[in-house]
C-alpha positions in Angstrom: 42.6 130.1 133.5 42.8 126.4 134.1 41.9 125.2 137.7 45.6 124.3 138.3 46.5 127.9 137.3 43.9 129.4 139.6 45.5 131.9 141.9 45.2 131.4 145.7 46.0 134.4 147.9 48.5 133.3 150.5 49.8 136.6 152.0 50.2 140.3 151.7 53.4 142.3 151.3 53.4 144.6 154.3 56.8 146.3 153.9 60.3 146.2 152.8 63.1 144.4 154.7 66.7 145.8 154.6 68.1 147.7 151.7 68.7 144.8 149.2 65.2 144.6 147.8 63.6 142.0 150.1 60.0 142.1 151.1 58.2 141.5 154.4 55.1 139.3 153.9 52.2 138.6 156.3 51.1 135.0 155.6 47.4 134.3 155.7 48.0 130.8 157.0 51.4 130.9 158.6 52.3 127.9 156.5 56.0 128.3 155.7 56.2 125.0 153.9 53.9 125.7 151.0 55.4 129.2 150.4 59.0 128.0 150.7 58.3 125.1 148.3 57.1 127.4 145.5 59.6 128.5 142.8 57.5 131.5 141.8 54.8 133.8 143.1 52.2 136.0 141.5 51.7 139.5 142.9 48.3 141.1 142.6 48.0 144.8 142.9 45.0 146.6 144.4 44.0 147.4 140.8 44.1 143.7 139.9 47.3 143.8 137.8 49.1 140.4 138.0 52.9 140.0 137.8 54.7 136.7 138.2 58.2 136.6 139.8 60.8 133.9 140.5 61.6 133.5 144.2 65.3 134.1 145.0 65.1 133.5 148.7 62.6 133.1 151.5 63.0 133.0 155.3 60.8 133.1 158.4 61.4 136.1 160.7 59.4 137.0 163.8 56.2 135.5 162.5 56.5 137.1 159.1 58.2 135.9 155.9 61.1 137.7 154.2 61.1 137.0 150.5 63.6 138.0 147.8 62.6 138.0 144.2 64.9 137.8 141.2 65.7 141.0 139.4 65.3 143.1 142.6 68.3 144.0 144.6 67.5 147.5 145.9 64.9 148.8 148.3 63.7 151.5 145.9 62.8 148.8 143.3 60.5 146.9 145.7 58.7 149.8 147.5 56.0 149.9 144.8 55.2 146.3 145.6 54.2 147.0 149.2 50.4 146.3 149.6 50.3 143.8 146.8 48.7 140.4 147.5 51.0 137.4 147.2 49.4 134.5 145.3 50.4 131.0 144.4 48.9 128.9 141.6 46.7 126.1 143.0 49.0 123.5 141.5 51.8 124.8 143.7 49.9 124.2 146.9 49.9 121.0 148.9 47.0 118.6 148.3 44.4 118.8 151.1 42.5 116.0 152.8 38.7 115.7 152.5 38.1 117.8 155.6 40.6 120.6 154.8 39.9 123.7 152.7 41.8 126.8 151.5 40.3 130.0 152.9 39.9 131.4 149.4 37.5 128.5 148.6 35.3 129.3 151.6 35.0 133.0 151.2 31.7 133.8 149.6 30.0 130.5 150.6 26.5 130.9 152.0 26.1 129.7 155.6 22.9 127.9 156.7 21.8 126.5 160.0 20.8 122.9 160.1 17.1 124.0 160.1 17.7 125.8 156.8 18.0 129.4 158.0 20.3 131.4 155.9 22.7 133.4 158.1 24.7 135.1 155.3 28.0 134.6 153.5 31.5 134.1 154.7 33.1 137.5 154.3 36.4 136.8 155.9 38.2 134.2 158.0 40.7 134.7 160.8 42.8 132.4 162.8 42.8 132.0 166.6 44.9 129.8 168.7 42.4 126.9 168.7 40.4 127.3 165.5 39.6 129.4 162.5 36.7 131.8 162.8 34.3 132.4 159.9 33.0 136.0 159.8 29.5 135.5 158.3 27.6 138.7 157.2 24.2 139.6 155.9 22.7 143.0 155.4 21.8 143.3 159.0 24.2 141.2 161.1 27.6 139.7 161.5 28.2 136.3 163.1 31.4 134.8 164.3 31.3 131.1 163.7 34.0 128.8 165.0 35.3 126.3 162.4 35.1 123.3 164.7 33.6 119.9 164.1 30.8 120.4 166.7 29.5 123.4 164.7 30.4 122.9 161.0 28.5 119.9 159.8 28.8 120.2 156.0 30.9 122.0 153.5 29.6 121.9 150.0 32.0 123.8 147.7 30.2 122.7 144.6 26.8 123.8 146.0 28.3 127.0 147.5 27.2 126.4 151.0 28.1 125.4 154.5 25.7 124.0 157.1 26.2 124.6 160.8 24.7 123.4 164.0 25.0 126.5 166.2 26.1 126.0 169.8 23.6 127.4 172.4 23.8 131.2 172.4 26.2 131.4 169.4 23.7 133.3 167.2 22.6 135.6 170.1 26.0 137.3 170.5 
């Protein structure tokens, strides 16, 4: 798959909406603009099966997105899609500035302190009101690292690593 065709997970189908075949989607980023600008989505099942669909409609509703796909007009048709991950092709996403990253690009990166200590790999990321939090795990521990400029000093996607300067006490929690 070409880089522009690379799939970026943007949400998960968490349920159906109404009886006309619409789906309720939890967005990983809450970014309505990138999802609403897309003409198609790729659904990825738990087993890894990929299916591409044309978007018929999309609306925001109570912090979730309601999406309609062409060829689906009945709740029974879309029930099997619940639980699938919703992906966009990288070329469908907005261009980022030099200091912005898609979560999927950060997952799996090794995290080092500025003195060279390996803390582990980013296993997941979650959003808080003020910043994202990187969940960094190794075989023995888990660290919650705030994605703020005072902590994250270098992101090297090509090198597969992030360098941080931990705030006092951050690694003791």
